[in-house]
N, C-alpha and C positions, 0 to 999 in steps of 0.2 A: 337428595332431592331424587337419584332418580332411588333410592327407596321407600321413600316418604309412597311417591306417583306407583310402584310396587304392593307399597303395602292400603291402599286407598283398591288400587284394579280385584287389588286379591277381596279385600271387607265387602266390595258393589256387587263384585259375580257371583262372590258365598251366601251373597244376600237370598240374588238370582237363581243359586242351584237351586235353594232352599227351596222357595216361592215352590218353584214345577220337578213336579215329577215323584216320586218316592224318596224318604229321609235313606235309604242303600242307594243310588242314584249320583242322590247328593251329595255324603260321604264322600264315594268315586270322585265326584269331581275336583271339589275337593282340594281329594289328596295329589289328585296330578296338576293341581292350579295352583297348591305346597309347592311342590314337584319343581313346578315353571317358573312358580314361585325363586326357589333358590337357585333354580339355572341363572334366571338372574340376575343376581347377586352378586354370581359366584360371577358369574359375564364381567359383570362392572368393576368388581376391582385386576379381575385378570387383565380387564384387556387398560386403564386405568397406568399402565406400566406398558404399558408395552404402544402406547398411545404416546408416550413421554417421547420413547424412546427415536417414536419416524419421530416426533414434533425437533427435536434435536438435526436431525436430519435432513423435515422443511424445513425448518427453520434457515440455515445454510446457503439450500442451497441457489444462492448467487459467489457463494463462493466453496469449488468447487475440489478444495484444499479441503476446508473443514466436511464440509462433511461424504466427503471419504472419508475422512477418518472415524467418522460413528455412523459407518455402514457394517463394519464387521457386529460391529455392538446392537446395534439396528437388526438386524438381520437371525442376529440371532437372536432374539429377546422374542421377536415374530413367533418362529419357529416355532419354541418353547411353547408359544401364547397355542403355535394353531393346533395343537395337539392337548390343549388341557378348557378350551372352547369347548360347554355343549350347549349350546341352545345359536337357532337358526339366524339370527338379527345379530351376535357376535361372532357370528362364520365372520357375515356379507361385513363388517367390519373389519376387520382385521385384513377381507378380502383388500377393500379399498387403503386400509392403511402401506399394502402392499401391495398395495399396487401405484402409488401414489410414493411410494421411498424409490420404484422397484426404475420409474420414470427421471424422475431427480435422477438413480444411479448413470443410468443408460446417457444421457442429458451430464454425465457432468465425465461420459467414459467410462468407466467406471468396469 
């Protein structure tokens, strides 16, 4: 679904860009837009794994023993993702996941 939305946005923006200004500018904008779309697709796949790891902690928030058991792997996964995220939106999403995991860890005394 996110890829479909990204493709639709790409097509719409490409059409707008081609209709405005010179062809050279449109090609440059199209290249930038293509790179942005690739970054979003990359981050979507990367964040899928990070979200799954964070969910293991979040789903066990009421069971601190289980949450603590998942923390090491979750923190490792989130740390790895931090160095690979390409977009600002991906970084914001990752920061939100890290905050949720950190809050649960603190409430469980980890």
